[in-house]
ROSE-4610 file (N, C-alpha, C; in Angstrom, 1 decimal, always signed):
// ROSE-4610
residu = [A/A/A/S/S/S/T/T/T/S/S/S/P/P/P/A/A/A/A/A/A/T/T/T/K/K/K/P/P/P/A/A/A/G/G/G/A/A/A/V/V/V/A/A/A/N/N/N/N/N/N/R/R/R/V/V/V/A/A/A/R/R/R/G/G/G/K/K/K/A/A/A/E/E/E/L/L/L/E/E/E/F/F/F/L/L/L/G/G/G/A/A/A/R/R/R/Q/Q/Q/E/E/E/L/L/L/S/S/S/D/D/D/D/D/D/G/G/G/R/R/R/L/L/L/R/R/R/V/V/V/T/T/T/G/G/G/Q/Q/Q/V/V/V/T/T/T/N/N/N/T/T/T/G/G/G/D/D/D/G/G/G/Y/Y/Y/A/A/A/T/T/T/G/G/G/I/I/I/T/T/T/V/V/V/R/R/R/V/V/V/V/V/V/L/L/L/T/T/T/N/N/N/D/D/D/V/V/V/G/G/G/Q/Q/Q/A/A/A/I/I/I/E/E/E/S/S/S/I/I/I/E/E/E/V/V/V/P/P/P/V/V/V/Q/Q/Q/P/P/P/A/A/A/T/T/T/L/L/L/D/D/D/A/A/A/G/G/G/E/E/E/S/S/S/A/A/A/D/D/D/Y/Y/Y/E/E/E/V/V/V/F/F/F/F/F/F/S/S/S/N/N/N/P/P/P/P/P/P/A/A/A/R/R/R/S/S/S/Q/Q/Q/V/V/V/R/R/R/L/L/L/E/E/E/I/I/I/N/N/N/W/W/W/F/F/F/S/S/S]
num = [1/1/1/2/2/2/3/3/3/4/4/4/5/5/5/6/6/6/7/7/7/8/8/8/9/9/9/10/10/10/11/11/11/12/12/12/13/13/13/14/14/14/15/15/15/16/16/16/17/17/17/18/18/18/19/19/19/20/20/20/21/21/21/22/22/22/23/23/23/24/24/24/25/25/25/26/26/26/27/27/27/28/28/28/29/29/29/30/30/30/31/31/31/32/32/32/33/33/33/34/34/34/35/35/35/36/36/36/37/37/37/38/38/38/39/39/39/40/40/40/41/41/41/42/42/42/43/43/43/44/44/44/45/45/45/46/46/46/47/47/47/48/48/48/49/49/49/50/50/50/51/51/51/52/52/52/53/53/53/54/54/54/55/55/55/56/56/56/57/57/57/58/58/58/59/59/59/60/60/60/61/61/61/62/62/62/63/63/63/64/64/64/65/65/65/66/66/66/67/67/67/68/68/68/69/69/69/70/70/70/71/71/71/72/72/72/73/73/73/74/74/74/75/75/75/76/76/76/77/77/77/78/78/78/79/79/79/80/80/80/81/81/81/82/82/82/83/83/83/84/84/84/85/85/85/86/86/86/87/87/87/88/88/88/89/89/89/90/90/90/91/91/91/92/92/92/93/93/93/94/94/94/95/95/95/96/96/96/97/97/97/98/98/98/99/99/99/100/100/100/101/101/101/102/102/102/103/103/103/104/104/104/105/105/105/106/106/106/107/107/107/108/108/108/109/109/109/110/110/110/111/111/111/112/112/112/113/113/113]
x = [+82.2/+82.8/+82.4/+83.4/+83.1/+82.8/+82.2/+81.9/+82.6/+83.1/+83.7/+82.7/+83.1/+82.1/+81.5/+82.3/+81.8/+80.7/+80.7/+79.7/+78.4/+78.4/+77.2/+76.5/+77.0/+76.4/+74.9/+74.1/+72.7/+72.5/+71.4/+71.1/+71.1/+71.7/+71.7/+72.9/+73.7/+74.9/+76.0/+76.7/+77.8/+79.0/+80.0/+81.3/+81.0/+81.9/+81.9/+80.6/+80.0/+78.8/+77.6/+77.6/+76.5/+75.5/+74.2/+73.2/+72.7/+72.6/+72.1/+70.6/+70.2/+68.7/+68.1/+68.6/+68.0/+69.2/+68.8/+69.7/+70.1/+71.4/+71.9/+71.5/+71.1/+70.9/+71.6/+72.6/+73.4/+73.0/+73.0/+72.6/+73.6/+73.8/+74.6/+73.8/+74.4/+73.8/+74.7/+74.2/+74.9/+76.3/+76.4/+77.6/+78.0/+79.2/+79.6/+80.9/+81.1/+82.4/+82.8/+84.1/+84.6/+86.0/+86.4/+87.8/+88.6/+89.8/+90.7/+91.5/+92.1/+93.0/+94.1/+94.6/+95.7/+95.1/+93.8/+93.3/+92.8/+92.8/+92.4/+90.8/+90.2/+88.8/+88.6/+87.9/+87.6/+86.1/+85.9/+84.5/+84.4/+83.3/+83.1/+81.6/+81.3/+79.9/+79.8/+78.6/+78.3/+77.6/+77.7/+77.0/+76.2/+74.9/+74.0/+73.4/+73.4/+72.7/+71.3/+70.4/+69.0/+68.3/+69.0/+68.4/+68.3/+68.0/+67.9/+69.0/+70.0/+71.1/+72.4/+73.5/+74.8/+75.6/+76.5/+77.4/+78.8/+79.7/+81.1/+81.9/+83.2/+84.0/+83.5/+82.9/+82.3/+83.3/+83.2/+84.0/+83.2/+83.7/+83.0/+84.0/+83.4/+84.2/+83.7/+84.6/+84.2/+84.8/+84.0/+84.4/+84.2/+85.2/+85.1/+84.8/+83.7/+83.3/+83.4/+83.5/+83.5/+82.0/+81.8/+80.5/+79.6/+80.1/+79.3/+79.2/+79.7/+79.5/+80.6/+81.7/+82.8/+83.7/+84.1/+85.0/+86.4/+86.8/+88.2/+89.2/+88.7/+89.5/+88.6/+89.1/+88.3/+89.3/+88.7/+89.4/+88.4/+88.9/+88.1/+88.7/+87.9/+88.3/+87.4/+87.9/+87.0/+86.4/+85.1/+84.5/+85.0/+84.8/+85.2/+84.0/+83.5/+84.0/+83.6/+84.3/+84.0/+82.9/+82.4/+81.3/+80.1/+78.9/+77.7/+76.6/+76.0/+74.8/+73.6/+72.4/+71.2/+71.2/+70.9/+70.8/+72.1/+73.2/+74.5/+75.0/+75.9/+76.5/+78.0/+78.6/+80.1/+80.5/+81.7/+82.2/+83.1/+83.2/+84.3/+84.8/+86.0/+86.7/+87.7/+87.6/+88.5/+89.0/+90.3/+90.9/+91.3/+91.0/+91.5/+92.5/+93.7/+94.6/+94.3/+94.3/+94.1/+92.9/+91.7/+90.5/+90.2/+89.7/+89.3/+88.2/+88.2/+87.2/+85.8/+85.5/+84.1/+83.8/+84.3/+84.0/+82.8/+82.2/+81.1/+81.5/+80.8/+81.2/+80.1/+80.5/+79.5/+80.0/+79.1/+79.4/+78.9/+79.7/+79.3/+79.6/+78.8/+79.0/+79.2/+80.2/+80.4/+80.5/+79.9/+80.0/+79.6/+79.9/+79.5/+78.4/+77.4/+76.3/+76.5]
y = [+42.2/+43.2/+42.8/+42.9/+42.7/+44.0/+43.9/+45.0/+44.9/+46.0/+46.0/+46.0/+45.6/+45.6/+47.0/+48.0/+49.4/+49.7/+49.2/+49.5/+48.7/+47.7/+46.9/+47.2/+48.3/+48.7/+49.0/+48.7/+49.0/+50.6/+51.0/+52.5/+53.0/+54.1/+54.7/+54.3/+53.4/+53.0/+54.1/+54.3/+55.3/+54.7/+55.4/+55.0/+54.6/+53.8/+53.3/+52.5/+51.9/+51.1/+51.9/+53.2/+54.0/+54.2/+54.1/+54.3/+55.7/+56.4/+57.8/+57.7/+58.4/+58.3/+59.7/+60.6/+62.0/+63.0/+64.1/+65.2/+65.3/+65.5/+65.8/+67.2/+67.4/+68.7/+68.7/+69.6/+69.7/+70.9/+70.7/+71.7/+71.7/+72.9/+72.9/+72.5/+71.8/+71.4/+71.9/+72.5/+72.8/+73.5/+74.6/+75.3/+76.0/+75.9/+76.4/+77.2/+78.3/+79.0/+79.4/+79.3/+79.6/+80.1/+81.0/+81.4/+80.5/+80.1/+79.2/+80.1/+79.4/+80.1/+80.9/+80.4/+81.2/+82.2/+82.5/+83.6/+83.2/+81.9/+81.5/+81.3/+81.5/+81.3/+79.9/+79.1/+77.7/+77.6/+77.2/+77.0/+75.6/+74.9/+73.5/+73.3/+72.1/+71.8/+70.6/+70.4/+69.2/+69.7/+68.9/+69.1/+67.8/+67.9/+66.8/+66.8/+65.6/+65.4/+65.1/+66.1/+66.0/+65.6/+65.4/+65.1/+63.6/+63.1/+61.6/+61.1/+61.9/+61.5/+61.6/+61.3/+61.4/+62.6/+63.0/+64.1/+63.7/+64.2/+63.9/+65.2/+65.1/+66.3/+67.5/+67.2/+68.2/+69.0/+70.3/+71.3/+72.3/+72.8/+73.9/+75.1/+76.3/+77.5/+78.4/+78.7/+79.6/+80.9/+82.0/+83.3/+84.2/+84.9/+85.9/+87.3/+87.9/+89.2/+90.3/+91.6/+92.7/+93.1/+94.1/+94.5/+95.0/+95.2/+95.6/+94.4/+93.2/+92.1/+91.8/+92.6/+92.4/+91.3/+90.4/+89.3/+89.9/+89.3/+89.7/+88.5/+87.3/+86.1/+84.9/+83.9/+82.7/+81.5/+80.4/+79.1/+78.0/+77.2/+76.1/+74.8/+73.9/+72.6/+71.5/+70.3/+69.2/+68.7/+68.2/+67.6/+66.1/+65.5/+64.1/+63.3/+62.3/+61.9/+62.9/+62.8/+63.8/+63.4/+62.2/+61.7/+61.3/+61.8/+61.6/+61.0/+60.0/+59.4/+60.1/+59.9/+60.5/+60.2/+61.2/+61.1/+61.0/+61.0/+61.0/+62.4/+62.4/+63.7/+63.6/+64.7/+64.8/+66.0/+66.0/+67.1/+67.9/+69.2/+70.1/+70.9/+71.4/+72.2/+73.1/+74.4/+75.5/+76.3/+76.7/+77.6/+78.9/+80.1/+81.3/+81.9/+82.3/+82.9/+84.4/+84.9/+86.4/+87.0/+86.5/+87.0/+88.4/+89.3/+90.6/+90.5/+91.4/+91.3/+91.4/+92.2/+92.4/+91.7/+90.5/+89.7/+88.8/+88.5/+87.6/+86.4/+85.3/+84.1/+83.8/+83.5/+83.1/+81.7/+80.8/+79.4/+79.2/+78.4/+78.0/+76.6/+75.8/+74.4/+74.3/+73.5/+73.2/+71.7/+71.1/+69.7/+69.4/+68.1/+67.5/+66.5/+66.4/+65.4/+64.4]
z = [-72.3/-71.4/-69.9/-69.0/-67.6/-66.9/-65.8/-65.0/-63.6/-63.1/-61.8/-60.7/-59.5/-58.4/-58.1/-58.3/-58.1/-59.0/-60.2/-61.2/-61.0/-60.1/-59.8/-58.5/-57.8/-56.5/-56.7/-55.8/-55.9/-55.9/-56.4/-56.4/-55.0/-54.8/-53.4/-52.6/-53.1/-52.3/-52.4/-51.4/-51.3/-50.6/-50.5/-49.9/-48.5/-47.9/-46.5/-46.2/-47.2/-47.0/-46.4/-46.5/-46.0/-47.2/-46.9/-47.9/-47.8/-48.9/-48.9/-48.7/-47.6/-47.3/-47.5/-46.7/-46.8/-46.5/-46.0/-45.8/-44.4/-44.1/-42.8/-42.4/-41.1/-40.6/-39.2/-39.1/-37.9/-37.1/-35.7/-34.8/-33.6/-33.0/-31.8/-30.6/-29.7/-28.4/-27.3/-26.3/-25.1/-25.2/-26.0/-26.1/-24.7/-24.3/-23.0/-23.2/-22.5/-22.5/-21.1/-20.9/-19.5/-19.7/-18.7/-18.7/-17.8/-18.3/-17.5/-16.6/-15.6/-14.7/-15.3/-16.5/-17.2/-18.2/-18.1/-18.9/-20.3/-20.7/-22.0/-21.9/-23.1/-23.2/-23.8/-23.1/-23.5/-24.0/-25.2/-25.8/-26.1/-25.5/-25.8/-26.1/-26.6/-26.8/-27.7/-28.2/-29.1/-30.3/-31.4/-32.6/-32.8/-33.1/-33.3/-34.7/-35.3/-36.6/-36.4/-36.6/-36.4/-37.7/-38.8/-40.1/-40.2/-41.4/-41.6/-42.6/-42.9/-43.7/-42.8/-43.4/-42.7/-43.2/-42.3/-42.6/-42.3/-43.2/-43.0/-43.1/-42.7/-42.7/-41.9/-40.7/-39.9/-39.2/-39.3/-38.6/-37.9/-36.8/-36.1/-36.2/-36.5/-36.6/-35.4/-34.5/-33.4/-33.6/-33.7/-34.0/-32.8/-32.4/-31.4/-32.1/-31.6/-32.1/-31.1/-31.5/-30.6/-30.3/-29.5/-29.1/-30.3/-31.5/-32.6/-33.6/-33.3/-34.1/-35.1/-35.1/-36.0/-35.5/-36.5/-36.1/-35.7/-34.6/-34.0/-34.3/-34.1/-34.2/-34.4/-35.2/-35.3/-35.4/-34.9/-35.0/-35.5/-36.4/-36.9/-36.6/-36.0/-35.6/-36.0/-36.3/-36.6/-35.3/-35.5/-34.3/-34.2/-33.1/-32.9/-32.4/-33.2/-34.5/-35.6/-36.7/-37.8/-38.8/-38.6/-39.4/-38.5/-38.8/-37.9/-38.8/-38.3/-38.9/-38.2/-38.7/-38.1/-36.6/-35.8/-34.4/-33.6/-34.3/-33.5/-33.2/-32.2/-31.7/-31.7/-31.7/-31.6/-30.8/-30.2/-29.3/-30.1/-29.6/-30.0/-28.8/-29.0/-27.9/-28.6/-28.2/-28.8/-27.6/-27.8/-26.8/-27.5/-26.9/-27.4/-26.3/-26.7/-25.8/-25.7/-24.5/-24.3/-25.0/-24.8/-25.5/-24.9/-25.8/-25.3/-24.2/-23.3/-22.1/-22.6/-23.6/-24.1/-25.4/-25.5/-26.8/-26.6/-27.8/-27.8/-28.7/-28.6/-29.3/-30.4/-31.6/-32.7/-33.2/-33.4/-33.8/-35.2/-36.0/-37.3/-37.5/-38.2/-38.6/-40.1/-40.5/-41.9/-42.0/-43.1/-43.3/-44.8/-45.1/-46.4/-46.1/-47.0/-46.9/-48.0]
């Protein structure tokens, strides 16, 4: 019986020639928000992988909440680039049309390790 190349990969090998090392840990860096001239709320920032593994399929969910913390609206966007190795960072940008005057912003990160 013959074996395929995929069956002979060394232990720890994964897709895209990345070697599984540890766990990815993602954190927000430098989140900013500003109102544009046309009244839209722009939320931007970076996500950094502070772990020692890699993360893929990274998305940021930006949630607008009212003054008691209830969600009003949310938008989820992929970061660019969407795969981060240990120590790498990626950017995100979200726009909300006509945000309520007294809203707050909550950020969430989702990814696969």
